[in-house]
C-alpha positions in Angstrom: -46.2 -61.4 80.1 -44.2 -63.6 77.7 -43.6 -61.9 74.3 -42.1 -63.4 71.2 -40.9 -61.3 68.2 -40.6 -63.2 65.0 -38.3 -61.4 62.6 -35.7 -58.9 63.8 -35.1 -57.0 60.5 -35.4 -53.2 60.2 -38.9 -52.8 61.6 -38.7 -55.7 64.1 -35.2 -54.8 65.3 -36.1 -51.2 65.9 -39.1 -52.1 67.9 -37.3 -54.8 69.9 -34.6 -52.4 71.1 -37.1 -49.8 72.2 -39.5 -52.3 73.7 -36.7 -53.6 75.9 -35.4 -50.2 76.8 -39.0 -49.4 77.9 -38.9 -52.3 80.3 -40.6 -55.0 78.2 -38.7 -58.2 77.9 -39.1 -60.4 74.9 -37.6 -63.4 73.0 -36.7 -63.2 69.4 -37.1 -65.9 66.7 -34.8 -65.1 63.7 -34.5 -68.1 61.3 -31.2 -66.8 60.0 -28.9 -68.7 62.4 -25.9 -66.3 61.8 -28.1 -63.3 62.6 -29.6 -65.1 65.6 -26.1 -65.7 67.0 -25.2 -62.0 66.3 -28.2 -60.9 68.3 -27.4 -63.3 71.2 -23.7 -62.3 71.3 -23.7 -58.7 70.3 -27.3 -57.5 70.5 -29.0 -55.0 68.2 -27.6 -51.5 67.8 -30.2 -48.8 66.9 -29.4 -45.3 65.6 -31.4 -42.6 63.8 -34.5 -40.7 64.6 -34.6 -41.6 68.4 -30.9 -41.5 69.0 -28.5 -44.4 69.8 -29.6 -47.5 71.8 -28.6 -51.1 72.1 -29.9 -54.3 73.7 -29.2 -58.0 73.9 -31.9 -60.7 73.6 -32.5 -64.4 73.9 -32.7 -65.3 70.3 -33.7 -68.6 68.6 -33.2 -69.7 65.1 -35.8 -72.5 65.0 -39.4 -72.7 66.2 -38.6 -76.2 67.6 -36.2 -74.5 70.1 -39.1 -72.6 71.7 -39.9 -74.4 75.0 -42.9 -72.4 76.2 -46.1 -70.7 75.1 -46.4 -66.9 74.7 -49.0 -64.3 75.6 -48.2 -62.2 72.6 -46.4 -63.1 69.4 -45.4 -60.2 67.2 -44.7 -61.2 63.6 -42.5 -58.7 61.8 -41.4 -60.5 58.7 -41.9 -59.6 55.0 -45.3 -60.3 53.7 -43.9 -63.0 51.5 -42.8 -64.9 54.6 -45.8 -64.2 56.7 -47.8 -67.4 56.3 -44.9 -69.8 56.9 -43.7 -67.7 59.8 -47.2 -67.6 61.4 -47.8 -71.4 60.9 -44.4 -72.2 62.5 -45.4 -70.5 65.8 -49.1 -71.1 65.8 -48.9 -73.7 68.5 -46.7 -71.4 70.6 -49.5 -68.9 71.3 -51.6 -69.3 74.4 -55.3 -69.8 73.9 -56.0 -66.3 75.1 -52.9 -64.8 73.5 -52.6 -62.2 70.7 -50.9 -62.6 67.4 -49.7 -59.2 66.0 -49.2 -58.4 62.3 -46.4 -55.9 62.3 -46.2 -55.5 58.5 -47.3 -52.9 56.1 -50.4 -53.5 54.1 -53.4 -55.5 55.2 -51.4 -58.5 56.4 -53.5 -58.7 59.5 -56.3 -60.1 57.4 -54.0 -63.0 56.4 -52.9 -63.5 59.9 -56.5 -63.7 61.1 -57.1 -66.6 58.8 -54.4 -68.5 60.8 -55.1 -67.3 64.4 -58.7 -66.1 64.2 -60.0 -62.5 64.1 -60.5 -62.5 67.9 -56.8 -63.1 68.5 -55.3 -61.0 65.7 -54.0 -57.5 66.0 -53.2 -55.1 63.2 -50.6 -52.4 63.6 -50.4 -49.2 61.5 -46.6 -48.8 61.5 -45.7 -45.1 62.1 -41.9 -45.2 61.4 -39.4 -46.1 58.7 -36.2 -48.1 59.3 -33.3 -49.6 57.4 -31.2 -52.7 58.3 -27.6 -51.4 57.8 -25.9 -54.6 58.9 -26.9 -57.8 60.9 -26.3 -55.8 64.1 -27.2 -52.3 63.1 -30.6 -50.8 62.5 -31.4 -47.2 61.6 -34.7 -45.6 62.4 -35.2 -43.2 59.4 -38.4 -41.5 60.5 -40.9 -41.5 63.3 -44.6 -40.9 63.8 -47.3 -42.8 65.6 -48.9 -46.3 65.9 -52.5 -47.4 65.8 -53.3 -50.9 67.0 -56.5 -52.9 67.1 -58.1 -56.3 66.9 -59.3 -57.3 63.5 -62.8 -58.0 64.9 -62.9 -54.7 66.8 -62.9 -56.2 70.3 -60.9 -55.0 73.3 -59.4 -57.9 75.3 -57.2 -57.0 78.3 -53.9 -57.8 76.6 -54.5 -55.1 74.0 -53.8 -52.5 76.7 -50.5 -54.2 77.7 -49.6 -54.2 74.0 -50.4 -50.5 73.8 -48.0 -49.8 76.6 -45.3 -51.8 74.8 -45.8 -49.8 71.6 -45.8 -46.6 73.5 -42.2 -47.3 74.4 -41.5 -46.9 70.6 -43.9 -44.2 69.5 -47.2 -42.7 70.7 -49.8 -45.4 70.3 -53.6 -45.4 70.1 -56.0 -48.3 70.2 -58.7 -48.3 67.5 -61.7 -50.5 67.0 -61.4 -49.9 63.2 -57.9 -50.9 62.5 -58.7 -51.8 58.8 -59.4 -48.1 58.1 -56.2 -47.1 59.7 -54.3 -49.7 57.8 -55.8 -48.5 54.5 -54.7 -45.0 55.4 -51.1 -46.2 55.6 -51.5 -48.5 52.6 -52.5 -45.7 50.3 -49.5 -43.5 51.1 -47.1 -46.5 51.2 -48.3 -47.6 47.8 -47.5 -44.2 46.4 -44.1 -43.8 48.0 -42.8 -47.3 47.4 -44.0 -47.7 43.8 -42.9 -44.4 42.3 -39.5 -44.6 43.9 -39.2 -48.2 42.7 -39.7 -47.5 39.0 -37.7 -44.2 39.0 -34.9 -44.9 41.5 -35.5 -41.5 43.0 -36.2 -40.4 46.6 -39.6 -39.0 47.5 -38.3 -35.4 47.6 -37.0 -35.5 44.1 -40.1 -37.3 42.7 -42.5 -34.8 44.2 -40.5 -31.8 43.0 -41.6 -32.9 39.5 -45.1 -32.3 38.1 -45.1 -35.8 36.5 -44.2 -37.4 39.8 -46.9 -35.5 41.7 -49.5 -36.5 39.1 -48.6 -40.1 39.3 -48.6 -40.0 43.1 -52.0 -38.4 43.0 -53.4 -41.0 40.5 -52.2 -43.9 42.6 -53.8 -42.4 45.7 -57.1 -41.6 44.0 -57.5 -45.2 42.9 -56.7 -46.4 46.4 -59.1 -44.1 48.1 -61.9 -44.9 45.6 -61.4 -48.6 46.3 -61.5 -48.0 50.1 -64.8 -46.2 49.8 -66.2 -49.0 47.7 -65.3 -51.4 50.5 -67.3 -49.2 53.0 -64.2 -47.9 54.8 -63.9 -44.4 56.2 -60.2 -43.9 55.8 -58.8 -41.2 58.1 -56.1 -38.7 57.1 -52.5 -39.9 57.2 -50.4 -37.8 59.5 -51.1 -34.1 59.7 -50.8 -33.3 56.0 -52.6 -35.9 53.8 -56.3 -35.7 54.2 -57.7 -38.2 51.7 -61.0 -36.5 51.5 -59.4 -34.1 49.1 -59.1 -37.0 46.6 -62.9 -37.3 46.5 -63.4 -33.7 45.2 -64.4 -33.3 41.6 -61.3 -32.9 39.4 -60.8 -29.4 38.2 -57.9 -27.0 37.9 -58.3 -25.3 41.3 -58.7 -28.5 43.2 -55.8 -30.2 41.4 -53.5 -27.3 42.2 -54.5 -27.5 45.9 -53.9 -31.3 46.0 -50.6 -31.0 44.2 -49.5 -28.3 46.7 -50.3 -30.7 49.6 -48.4 -33.5 47.9 -45.4 -31.3 47.2 -45.4 -30.2 50.9 -45.5 -33.9 51.9 -42.3 -34.4 49.8 -40.5 -31.9 52.0 -41.2 -33.9 55.2 -38.9 -36.4 56.9 -39.7 -38.8 54.1 -37.9 -36.6 51.6 -34.6 -38.4 51.5 -35.8 -41.9 52.5 -35.2 -44.8 50.0 -38.4 -46.9 50.3 -38.2 -50.7 51.0 -39.5 -51.7 47.5 -36.6 -49.8 45.8 -34.1 -51.3 48.4 -35.4 -54.8 47.5 -35.0 -54.2 43.8 -31.5 -52.9 44.2 -30.6 -56.1 46.1 -32.1 -58.2 43.3 -34.9 -59.5 45.6 -38.6 -59.9 45.1 -40.6 -57.0 46.4 -43.9 -56.7 48.3 -45.7 -55.0 45.5 -48.5 -57.5 45.8 -49.5 -56.0 49.2 -49.3 -52.5 47.9 -50.3 -51.7 44.3 -51.2 -55.3 43.6 -53.6 -55.4 46.5 -55.3 -52.1 45.5 -55.6 -53.4 41.9 -57.1 -56.7 43.1 -59.6 -55.1 45.5 -60.5 -52.5 43.0 -61.4 -55.1 40.4 -63.3 -57.1 42.9 -65.3 -53.9 43.8 -65.8 -52.7 40.3 -63.4 -49.7 40.7 -61.1 -49.0 37.8 -57.4 -49.2 38.9 -55.4 -49.0 35.7 -52.5 -47.0 37.2 -52.0 -49.5 40.1 -52.3 -52.3 37.7 -49.6 -51.0 35.3 -47.4 -50.1 38.3 -47.6 -53.7 39.6 -46.7 -55.0 36.1 -43.8 -52.6 35.8 -42.3 -53.6 39.2 -42.6 -57.3 38.5 -40.8 -56.7 35.1 -38.0 -55.0 37.1 -37.9 -58.0 39.4 -37.6 -60.3 36.5 -34.8 -58.2 34.8 -37.1 -57.3 31.9 -37.1 -53.5 32.7 -34.6 -51.1 34.1 -35.2 -48.7 36.9 -35.4 -45.2 35.3 -37.2 -41.9 35.7 -38.4 -42.4 32.1 -40.7 -45.2 33.3 -43.2 -42.5 34.4 -43.7 -41.5 30.7 -45.6 -44.8 30.2 -48.4 -43.5 32.4 -49.0 -40.6 29.9 -52.7 -40.3 29.2 -53.6 -42.1 32.5 -52.6 -39.3 34.9 
């Protein structure tokens, strides 16, 4: 099958190398001409959680250079670039092809508006990665993938796609990908936002009671919103069972939940610097609108109060605009809410 990967950043680059090493060939569309040339000439070098690997690819810098249609198009760009990237390759997907949203958040819903829910696949991304240089990607953590059509169907190509993703991490097909995406969304929202406003890694944040309480408050709003939307959100990984968040708040339960959250802070995520913080440190716009902003929006639409996610979204946008500094003291403004 002919496969195109759009966007060879940290996530896309990691997957590309391991796809190819697993025997799955693919072309790359990378609109940064200099990076596309680097990929053609030098390939992508991957280090980190799965060891050292490298691969070279046919890389294009313009959709106009693509001369054929593809069975599968995987889009792995930032959410802010998703719509223009998808529209630029819409006519390059075969009529029975699959468009894959390889982003965090519920970006598959947006992609389905362009390609149709019967051709759009969502991916729950089970690893972390950092782009160290145009040619060097580091896989910072690993886990598992869940993939599935937005409309819950099972076309033949989904099994080929599962085999591809198995070359990266263990992969399961699900007929309820939205619930899986929400499972990752809730934890991503907590990890990214608290790190973004404090400048701290997850391990440091969750060693503090204030950090754990804020983490818990964000997650509770996210879980309550998912329930209002009729989703049965499964646990994330082996530690975070969101059903704990539905328990009545009292001293015993809060201590149990805080202990679980503190344990999560000791996992492979402990020293990771999340993507939102990385973006802020580079002076770039973040993807807060698909994290806290999305939960706040869906909560308000569903009649669920989401003040913590709302304030967090406001804070991160203020940091983006230079109106607020990244500081651990930012947590103090949530006093009375957590």
